[in-house]
Every structure is written in C-alpha cells, then in structure tokens.
C-alpha positions as CSV (number, residue, x, y, z in Angstrom):
1,X,65.1,160.9,102.6
2,X,64.5,157.1,101.8
3,X,62.5,155.2,105.2
4,X,63.9,152.3,107.0
5,X,61.6,149.2,107.7
6,X,61.7,148.3,110.2
7,X,60.6,144.2,109.2
8,X,64.2,144.5,107.8
9,X,66.1,145.8,110.6
10,X,63.8,143.2,113.4
11,X,64.8,139.9,111.3
12,X,65.5,137.0,113.4
13,X,63.4,138.8,116.3
14,X,60.5,136.7,117.3
15,X,57.6,138.8,118.8
16,X,57.4,135.2,121.3
17,X,58.1,135.7,124.7
18,X,61.3,133.4,125.1
19,X,61.2,131.3,128.5
20,X,64.3,131.3,130.5
21,X,64.5,129.1,133.0
22,X,66.0,130.1,136.6
23,X,68.6,128.4,138.3
24,X,66.5,126.3,140.3
25,X,64.5,124.9,137.5
26,X,67.0,124.0,135.8
27,X,68.3,122.0,138.5
28,X,64.5,121.0,139.5
29,X,65.1,119.3,135.0
30,X,68.6,118.0,136.1
31,X,66.7,115.9,138.5
32,X,63.7,115.1,136.6
33,X,65.0,114.3,133.4
34,X,66.6,110.4,132.5
35,X,70.1,109.5,132.0
36,X,69.8,109.5,128.6
37,X,69.1,113.0,128.0
38,X,71.2,114.7,130.8
39,X,73.7,115.6,128.7
40,X,71.3,117.3,126.0
41,X,70.7,119.4,128.4
42,X,73.8,120.1,129.7
43,X,74.4,120.7,126.0
44,X,71.2,123.6,126.8
45,X,72.2,125.0,129.4
46,X,76.5,125.4,130.0
47,X,76.3,125.4,125.2
48,X,73.1,127.7,124.6
49,X,71.8,125.0,122.0
50,X,68.6,125.0,120.9
51,X,66.5,121.4,122.0
52,X,66.7,121.0,117.6
53,X,70.6,121.0,117.7
54,X,71.8,118.9,120.2
55,X,69.2,116.5,119.4
56,X,71.0,116.4,116.6
57,X,74.5,116.3,117.7
58,X,76.5,113.2,116.6
59,X,79.3,111.8,117.4
60,X,82.6,112.3,115.9
61,X,84.8,116.3,114.2
62,X,81.9,117.3,112.4
63,X,79.7,118.0,116.1
64,X,82.8,117.8,118.4
65,X,86.5,118.5,118.9
66,X,87.2,117.7,122.1
67,X,91.0,117.6,122.1
68,X,90.4,122.4,121.2
69,X,87.0,121.7,123.2
70,X,85.3,123.1,120.0
71,X,81.9,122.0,119.6
72,X,80.5,122.9,115.9
73,X,77.3,123.9,115.9
74,X,76.1,122.7,112.2
75,X,72.7,120.8,112.2
76,X,69.9,119.9,114.7
77,X,67.1,117.4,114.1
78,X,63.8,117.7,112.6
79,X,60.6,116.5,112.2
80,X,58.6,116.3,108.9
81,X,56.5,113.5,107.6
82,X,55.1,115.3,104.2
83,X,58.2,116.5,102.9
84,X,61.2,114.2,104.1
85,X,59.0,110.9,104.9
86,X,60.3,112.0,109.2
87,X,63.4,113.2,110.8
88,X,65.7,115.2,108.8
89,X,69.0,116.8,108.8
90,X,68.7,120.4,108.8
91,X,71.2,124.4,108.7
92,X,70.4,125.5,112.5
93,X,68.5,128.7,112.9
94,X,69.7,131.8,111.1
95,X,72.7,132.9,113.0
96,X,73.3,129.5,115.7
97,X,76.1,128.1,113.5
98,X,79.7,127.9,113.7
99,X,82.1,126.4,116.6
100,X,82.2,127.7,120.1
101,X,83.8,126.9,122.9
102,X,83.2,123.4,124.8
103,X,82.8,124.1,128.5
104,X,84.8,121.2,130.1
105,X,82.3,120.2,132.1
106,X,79.9,120.0,129.1
107,X,82.5,118.0,127.4
108,X,82.6,115.7,130.4
109,X,79.0,115.0,130.3
110,X,78.8,114.3,127.2
111,X,82.0,111.5,126.5
112,X,80.1,110.0,129.7
113,X,76.9,110.1,127.6
114,X,78.1,108.2,124.6
115,X,79.8,106.0,127.2
116,X,77.1,105.0,128.9
117,X,74.3,105.5,125.6
118,X,77.0,104.8,122.7
119,X,75.9,106.3,119.9
120,X,73.1,105.1,117.1
121,X,73.7,104.4,113.4
122,X,70.2,106.4,111.8
123,X,69.7,106.9,108.5
124,X,68.4,110.7,107.9
125,X,68.1,112.9,105.1
126,X,70.5,115.5,105.2
127,X,70.3,118.7,103.6
128,X,72.5,121.0,105.8
129,X,74.5,121.4,102.5
130,X,71.7,122.7,100.7
131,X,71.0,119.5,99.3
132,X,69.1,116.6,100.6
133,X,71.3,113.5,100.5
134,X,70.3,110.5,102.5
135,X,73.5,108.8,104.9
136,X,73.4,107.5,108.0
137,X,74.2,110.0,111.0
138,X,76.0,108.8,114.7
139,X,72.6,110.1,116.9
140,X,74.3,111.4,120.3
141,X,70.3,111.4,121.7
142,X,67.6,108.4,121.1
143,X,64.7,106.7,122.9
144,X,65.4,103.5,124.0
145,X,63.9,102.1,121.1
146,X,66.8,103.6,119.4
147,X,64.6,106.3,117.5
148,X,65.3,110.1,116.8
149,X,64.2,112.3,120.4
150,X,60.4,113.9,118.9
151,X,60.9,117.5,119.9
152,X,57.4,118.0,120.5
153,X,57.2,115.9,123.3
154,X,60.5,117.6,125.1
155,X,58.7,120.7,125.3
156,X,56.2,120.0,127.1
157,X,58.1,117.4,129.7
158,X,60.5,120.6,130.1
159,X,58.2,122.7,131.2
160,X,56.1,120.1,132.9
161,X,59.1,119.3,135.2
162,X,60.2,123.6,136.1
163,X,56.5,124.5,136.9
164,X,57.3,121.7,139.3
165,X,56.2,118.1,138.2
166,X,56.8,115.0,137.0
167,X,57.2,113.5,134.4
168,X,55.2,111.1,133.0
169,X,56.7,106.8,134.4
170,X,58.2,108.8,137.2
C-alpha cells in the first residue's frame, strides 16, 4: 500500500491566510484610488485578476476580446532587477491563465480608462512563451511618468485604504 503525499495533494494551496476585503472596504478602495488605477480595481473585483495580472494587461486581442465579451488572462507584470533588469512579463500563477467572461460593466470601465489614459508602449522582457524575448507591450496601467506600476507600492496602499486610511497625497 502506498501512502498519499500530502504535499502533492495540496500543491498550489497556500499556507498564508488570504485577505478578502468586505464590500465596504472595496467601495472605500474605489473612492480612494486615483482615477488612472480604478479600472485595475474593476479587473480585480469584477474579474478576479491578481494585482500583477491586472498591471500586465495590454490593449489588443492578446488580452481583450471586447466583441466576444472575453478577457484573456495570459500574463502578469513582475519585477526582478537581478534576473531581468527590471519589469518583465511572465505567465500568470499556476491555474490562473485562460479566457474568462468579460463582464459588460468591467468592460465599460476598462474602455473608458483607455480613452482617459491611453495605453503606453513599454519595452519589456517577455517570458510567457517559455523563451525570453524583448518586445513592446501596450500597457493599460502605468504611472503618470509612463512607467509600469510597481506592485509593492500598490499592496501597501490597498490595505491602508481598506482599513480606513488615505493614500499619500490625498
């Protein structure tokens, strides 16, 4: 008789407790988030994208099928100055990639975001195919300096706002 390897059975299950905001906390985040990042919240709250997946979406059919009401989760934006010299695109975490239904309300917020804050051409390393390639990505979410958004800054701000605080500069 062979034993069951618990580590194999629980592969992908995290030991770290997940923080799930209440409806009130989500609404507080929308109110406190600068307009240039609100559509990223819609992608998270409405489509279940992780922060890096939302920051890695780009204009075009690679990520959006607006006419078919589809969202293609194919990449995430990551940061490693040591390995890739800074920002790069990789596959989403295991089990996160695929095509999901794009909610019409989320789609409208994303399309309005693209009108208000046109996508920015950003040269990035892309390892989504398994091979390292340099390419230009049309990122939807960048800083006012037209740079990719650095994730640690976002996480700290989200928790601060959800707990009733304000973002710096507000």
